[in-house]
C-alpha positions as CSV (number, residue, x, y, z in Angstrom):
1,M,25.4,0.4,-10.1
2,P,23.5,-1.8,-12.7
3,S,20.7,-2.1,-9.9
4,L,20.7,1.3,-9.1
5,L,20.3,2.4,-12.7
6,S,17.6,0.1,-13.4
7,N,15.8,1.3,-10.3
8,L,16.1,4.7,-11.7
9,S,14.9,3.7,-15.2
10,W,11.9,2.2,-13.6
11,F,11.1,5.0,-11.4
12,I,11.4,7.4,-14.5
13,L,9.0,5.4,-16.6
14,C,6.4,5.0,-13.9
15,L,6.7,8.6,-13.0
16,A,6.2,9.8,-16.6
17,L,3.2,7.8,-17.0
18,L,2.0,9.1,-13.7
19,F,2.1,12.7,-15.0
20,A,1.4,11.9,-18.8
21,M,-2.0,10.3,-18.2
22,P,-3.9,13.4,-17.9
23,S,-3.2,14.5,-21.5
24,L,-3.7,10.9,-22.8
25,A,-7.0,10.8,-21.1
26,S,-8.3,14.2,-22.1
27,D,-10.3,13.3,-25.1
28,E,-12.0,10.5,-23.3
29,V,-12.9,12.5,-20.5
30,S,-14.2,15.6,-22.9
31,K,-16.0,12.9,-25.3
32,E,-18.0,11.4,-22.0
33,E,-18.4,14.7,-20.9
34,A,-17.5,13.4,-17.3
35,T,-18.1,15.3,-14.3
36,P,-14.8,16.9,-13.0
37,L,-13.2,15.1,-10.0
38,P,-12.8,17.0,-7.1
39,P,-9.0,18.2,-5.8
40,T,-7.2,15.4,-4.1
41,S,-7.2,17.4,-1.0
42,E,-11.1,17.5,-1.2
43,L,-11.3,13.7,-1.5
44,L,-8.7,13.1,1.0
45,A,-10.9,15.1,3.6
46,Q,-13.9,13.0,2.6
47,F,-12.0,9.7,3.3
48,W,-10.3,10.6,6.5
49,E,-13.4,13.0,7.6
50,L,-11.1,15.9,8.4
51,N,-14.0,18.5,8.5
52,D,-17.1,18.8,10.2
53,K,-19.2,18.2,7.5
54,D,-17.5,15.2,6.5
55,K,-18.0,13.4,9.9
56,R,-19.9,9.9,9.7
57,G,-19.7,8.9,13.3
58,L,-18.2,6.0,15.5
59,Y,-18.0,2.3,14.8
60,T,-19.0,2.4,11.3
61,L,-16.9,0.0,8.9
62,R,-14.7,1.6,6.3
63,T,-12.3,0.6,4.0
64,Y,-8.5,1.4,4.8
65,R,-6.2,0.4,2.0
66,S,-7.0,-1.0,-1.0
67,N,-9.1,-4.1,-1.2
68,Y,-8.8,-6.3,-4.3
69,V,-8.2,-9.8,-5.7
70,L,-5.9,-10.4,-8.5
71,P,-6.7,-13.9,-10.1
72,Y,-3.5,-13.8,-12.2
73,Y,-0.2,-12.9,-10.1
74,Y,3.1,-13.8,-11.8
75,S,6.5,-14.0,-10.2
76,S,9.6,-14.0,-11.9
77,N,11.3,-15.8,-9.0
78,I,8.9,-17.4,-6.5
79,N,10.3,-18.0,-3.0
80,K,10.7,-21.9,-2.6
81,Q,12.9,-21.8,0.4
82,P,12.3,-18.8,2.9
83,S,15.1,-18.0,5.3
84,T,16.2,-15.5,8.0
85,P,19.7,-14.9,9.9
86,T,17.8,-16.3,13.1
87,R,15.3,-18.9,12.1
88,G,17.3,-20.4,9.1
89,P,15.7,-21.8,6.0
90,V,12.6,-23.8,6.0
91,E,12.1,-27.0,4.2
92,E,12.2,-26.2,0.3
93,E,9.0,-26.4,-1.7
94,S,10.2,-27.3,-5.1
95,D,6.4,-27.4,-6.5
96,Y,5.5,-24.0,-6.0
97,Q,4.2,-22.3,-9.2
98,S,5.0,-18.7,-10.5
99,Q,1.3,-18.0,-11.0
100,E,-0.5,-17.2,-7.7
101,V,-3.7,-15.4,-6.8
102,K,-3.2,-12.3,-4.4
103,L,-6.0,-11.2,-2.1
104,Q,-6.1,-8.0,0.1
105,F,-8.6,-7.0,2.4
106,S,-8.4,-4.0,4.8
107,F,-10.8,-2.0,7.0
108,R,-11.1,0.5,9.6
109,T,-13.3,2.1,12.0
110,K,-13.4,5.4,14.2
111,V,-13.6,4.8,18.0
112,L,-12.9,8.4,19.1
113,E,-14.1,11.6,17.3
114,D,-13.0,15.1,17.8
115,F,-10.4,13.6,20.3
116,L,-7.9,16.0,22.0
117,L,-7.8,18.2,18.9
118,P,-10.5,19.7,16.6
119,N,-11.7,17.4,14.3
120,A,-8.9,14.9,15.1
121,D,-9.9,11.2,15.4
122,L,-8.8,7.9,16.7
123,W,-9.3,4.8,14.3
124,L,-8.6,1.2,14.7
125,A,-7.6,-0.7,11.2
126,Y,-6.9,-4.2,10.1
127,T,-5.2,-5.4,6.9
128,Q,-5.0,-8.8,5.6
129,T,-2.6,-9.9,2.4
130,S,-2.5,-13.5,1.2
131,L,-0.7,-15.3,-1.8
132,W,-2.6,-18.3,-2.7
133,Q,-1.1,-21.0,-5.0
134,A,-4.8,-21.4,-6.1
135,W,-3.7,-22.8,-9.6
136,N,-1.4,-25.6,-8.2
137,K,-3.7,-28.6,-7.9
138,D,-0.6,-30.8,-7.8
139,I,-0.1,-29.6,-3.9
140,S,-3.7,-28.9,-2.9
141,R,-3.6,-25.3,-3.7
142,P,-2.0,-23.9,-0.4
143,F,-2.0,-20.2,0.9
144,R,1.6,-19.7,0.6
145,S,1.7,-16.6,2.6
146,T,-0.6,-14.3,4.6
147,D,-0.1,-11.1,6.5
148,H,-1.9,-9.8,9.3
149,N,-1.4,-5.9,10.2
150,P,-3.6,-4.7,13.0
151,D,-3.3,-0.9,13.6
152,I,-4.1,2.0,16.0
153,F,-3.7,5.5,14.9
154,Y,-4.5,9.0,15.5
155,V,-5.4,11.4,12.4
156,I,-4.8,15.2,12.8
157,P,-6.0,17.8,10.2
158,V,-3.9,20.4,9.4
159,S,-5.6,23.8,9.0
160,Q,-4.3,25.8,5.8
161,K,-3.4,28.5,8.7
162,F,-0.6,26.0,9.8
163,D,0.4,25.2,6.7
164,L,3.8,26.2,6.1
165,I,4.6,24.5,2.9
166,P,5.1,27.4,0.2
167,G,3.4,27.1,-3.0
168,N,0.2,25.1,-4.2
169,L,1.6,22.0,-2.2
170,G,-0.7,21.9,1.0
171,L,-0.1,19.8,3.9
172,E,-3.5,18.3,4.6
173,M,-3.1,15.7,7.5
174,V,-0.9,14.0,9.8
175,R,-1.3,10.4,11.0
176,V,0.4,8.8,14.1
177,G,0.2,5.4,15.3
178,L,1.2,1.8,16.4
179,A,1.1,-1.3,14.5
180,H,1.8,-5.2,14.5
181,H,2.8,-6.9,11.4
182,S,3.0,-10.8,11.3
183,N,2.5,-13.7,9.3
184,G,1.0,-15.8,12.0
185,Q,3.3,-18.9,11.6
186,S,5.5,-20.9,14.0
187,K,9.1,-21.3,13.6
188,P,11.0,-21.1,11.2
189,E,8.5,-19.5,9.1
190,S,7.4,-17.1,11.8
191,R,8.2,-13.4,10.6
192,S,6.9,-10.5,12.7
193,W,7.5,-6.9,13.8
194,N,5.9,-3.9,15.6
195,Y,6.6,-0.5,14.8
196,W,5.5,3.1,15.4
197,H,4.6,5.0,12.5
198,V,3.9,8.9,11.2
199,S,2.7,9.8,8.0
200,A,1.9,13.1,6.3
201,A,-0.4,13.8,3.2
202,M,-0.2,16.6,0.8
203,G,-2.3,17.7,-2.1
204,L,-1.2,19.2,-5.6
205,G,-4.2,19.4,-7.9
206,P,-4.9,15.9,-9.1
207,V,-2.0,14.3,-7.4
208,L,-1.6,13.3,-3.8
209,L,1.6,12.7,-2.1
210,E,1.7,10.5,1.0
211,S,4.7,9.5,3.2
212,T,4.9,7.2,6.0
213,Y,8.1,6.6,8.4
214,K,8.2,3.4,10.5
215,N,10.3,3.3,13.6
216,R,10.8,-0.4,14.8
217,V,10.2,-1.5,18.2
218,N,13.4,-3.2,19.2
219,E,13.2,-6.8,20.5
220,S,16.2,-9.3,21.5
221,R,17.9,-11.3,18.9
222,E,16.5,-14.4,20.4
223,K,12.9,-13.2,20.0
224,D,13.4,-11.4,16.6
225,D,12.2,-13.5,13.5
226,N,13.6,-11.1,11.0
227,P,16.6,-8.7,12.3
228,D,17.4,-7.4,8.9
229,L,14.1,-6.5,8.0
230,I,14.5,-2.9,7.7
231,Y,17.8,-3.5,5.6
232,F,15.9,-5.3,2.8
233,K,11.9,-3.9,3.1
234,G,12.8,-0.7,4.2
235,N,11.2,1.8,6.9
236,L,10.1,4.8,4.4
237,E,7.1,4.6,2.4
238,T,6.2,7.1,-0.2
239,R,3.3,7.1,-2.6
240,L,2.1,9.2,-5.3
241,T,-1.4,8.9,-6.8
242,S,-3.2,10.6,-9.5
243,M,-6.9,10.6,-10.8
244,V,-7.0,10.7,-14.4
245,G,-10.9,10.8,-15.8
246,R,-12.0,7.7,-14.4
247,S,-8.8,6.0,-13.9
248,T,-6.5,6.1,-10.8
249,V,-2.6,5.8,-11.0
250,S,-0.2,5.3,-8.2
251,L,3.4,4.5,-7.8
252,E,4.9,3.7,-4.5
253,R,8.5,3.4,-3.3
254,S,9.7,1.6,-0.1
255,S,13.3,1.8,1.1
256,Q,15.4,2.4,4.2
257,Y,15.2,6.1,4.5
258,F,16.0,7.7,1.2
259,S,18.1,5.1,-0.2
260,M,17.8,3.8,-3.9
261,Q,19.2,0.1,-2.9
262,R,17.0,-2.7,-2.0
263,G,13.2,-1.9,-1.1
264,S,10.6,-1.9,-3.6
265,W,8.7,-0.3,-6.3
266,E,4.8,-0.7,-6.5
267,F,2.7,0.7,-9.5
268,N,-1.2,0.3,-9.8
269,V,-3.7,1.3,-12.4
270,T,-7.5,1.2,-11.9
271,Y,-10.4,1.7,-14.1
272,P,-13.9,1.3,-13.2
273,L,-15.8,-2.2,-14.9
274,T,-18.7,0.1,-15.4
275,R,-18.1,3.6,-16.5
276,N,-21.1,5.3,-15.1
277,Q,-20.3,3.4,-11.6
278,P,-16.7,4.9,-10.8
279,E,-17.2,4.0,-6.9
280,G,-18.1,0.3,-8.0
281,V,-15.9,-2.6,-8.8
282,R,-12.6,-1.4,-10.8
283,I,-10.2,-3.5,-13.1
284,Q,-6.7,-3.3,-11.6
285,L,-3.3,-3.8,-12.9
286,Q,-0.4,-4.2,-10.5
287,I,3.4,-4.3,-11.0
288,F,5.7,-4.9,-8.1
289,S,9.7,-5.1,-8.2
290,G,12.2,-5.7,-5.2
291,Y,11.7,-7.0,-1.8
292,G,9.4,-7.2,1.1
293,E,6.1,-7.7,-0.7
294,T,4.9,-9.8,1.9
295,L,7.0,-10.7,5.4
296,L,7.7,-14.3,4.1
297,D,9.7,-12.7,1.1
298,Y,10.9,-9.8,2.9
299,N,14.7,-10.5,1.9
300,H,13.7,-12.2,-1.3
301,R,14.0,-10.2,-4.7
302,Q,11.3,-10.5,-7.5
303,N,9.2,-9.0,-10.2
304,R,5.8,-9.4,-10.2
305,I,2.8,-8.5,-12.5
306,G,-0.7,-9.1,-11.7
307,I,-4.4,-8.3,-13.0
308,G,-7.7,-8.6,-11.0
309,F,-10.5,-6.4,-9.4
310,L,-10.5,-3.5,-7.0
311,L,-13.6,-4.4,-5.0
312,L,-14.7,-2.0,-2.4
313,N,-14.7,1.6,-1.5
314,L,-16.8,2.3,1.6
């Protein structure tokens, strides 16, 4: 019960920040006479090329998930001895430090356009996330964890005439795909899984709601590096994103279905390094709490905070 109340309190705080930011930023926007941002639905259509006017052709490299470097990334409970039910514990590394560098690079390219359905496209993507003990010279600054996540998915725009959601909340797109996620290590450090996923994105003024369900591809226990992955990391990701002036604010919850147990919360805020270049490099603050930040830490609970730079927006 205490952990549940803590999770709820954390969620309420972040949600309050998410929706309070417009009033806090109103003075800044008016003083700088910033050009109003288009609705999230319009930005989403541009990003995923949902309309004819947004199409940019095949085999062009684009960003997918966030691309960032957090030079300072602190953990309240660094994982010095990862373990799983099938692979057992690895050798303990007592010299790991709580301060790390976090890096994520994520790109996509379209391989089929207007495929099967009007304006529907097939994409390939790759995301790599690393945790680097860059400040730990005593053990030669190793990369503690690196996750590899190739993905293939089909993006289907949803016309307004087929939108059955009442009110101003509009279903903009549906995405269906198949992904592999692993850390590229040998046993006993190996972690991996394959999954089908289906996503939906909905816009409501300045707020974007995205939800993704992941269905794991079953494998035998002998081949399974992490049989209890869903129990800790979850299989449902829901993210709220808001654009406030030049800032972006997002809150993401990962859990097993709609459970408030285990899983994780992640809160991000970004602001452009140069005010007149909102599409350029941005300062980023990231807060994480829970399980499964990386596959190596999928069953390890920790709280993390980091600051750095959001790098690319292609």
